[in-house]
N, C-alpha and C positions, 0 to 999 in steps of 0.2 A: 573293506581297502586295507589296502597292507601300503605299511611305512617301515622301513628300516634305510634303517641311514647306515649298517652297521658297522665292526667294533667302536670304539671311542678312540681318537686319533691320540697317541704318546705325544703331549708338549715337549717340542722343542728347542733343546738347549741352548741360550744365546749368550752373547756378551752384553746386548742391544740394550743402552741405557734411554735410548728414543732422537741423541745428539749426532744424528747422521749426516757428517761436514767430516768432507777428506779433510782435512794440511795439507800444506804447504809441499811435507812429503811423503807425499800419498797413505796417508793415517788417516780412520777415520778418528776421531776429535772426541769422542763418545767410547766406543770399543778395541779403538787401537788397529784393528782389524782391514788386510785393506781392499781393493776396489773386488780386485780378485778372489780375493779369502770370504769376503762377504759373499762375491754373485754364488759363490758355493756351495755355503752356506751347507746350503736341506739338500747334500746329497753326500753331504762328508758322514761318518758313520764317526758314534757315539763316542767313541774313541779316538777319535779324528779330533774332536771341536771340543773335549774331556782333552787332550793334549796342551793345545792351542790354547784355552783357558788358562789353565793350571800353569803352563811352562813356560809359555812364548810372549801375551798379549800382558801377562805384571811386568817381563822386561820389557818390551820397549813403552809400557810404561811408567818403567822406576829412570829408562834411561832420558824420555822425553823431558821429565822433572828435573833429574839432572843438571 
């Protein structure tokens, strides 16, 4: 019997920390992504995900803490 599962899937980069609840501002309480960003996450390129994780999400976290 031939059992080939294909190439191993590359893990998807994600800022998710398992606290998946949208706050009053529409952002996730755990990762600070919007509902639209969460829904589109799997279809984004690595470059787009990296930009969000390095540039956008830290700013949202800082503004929420401030």
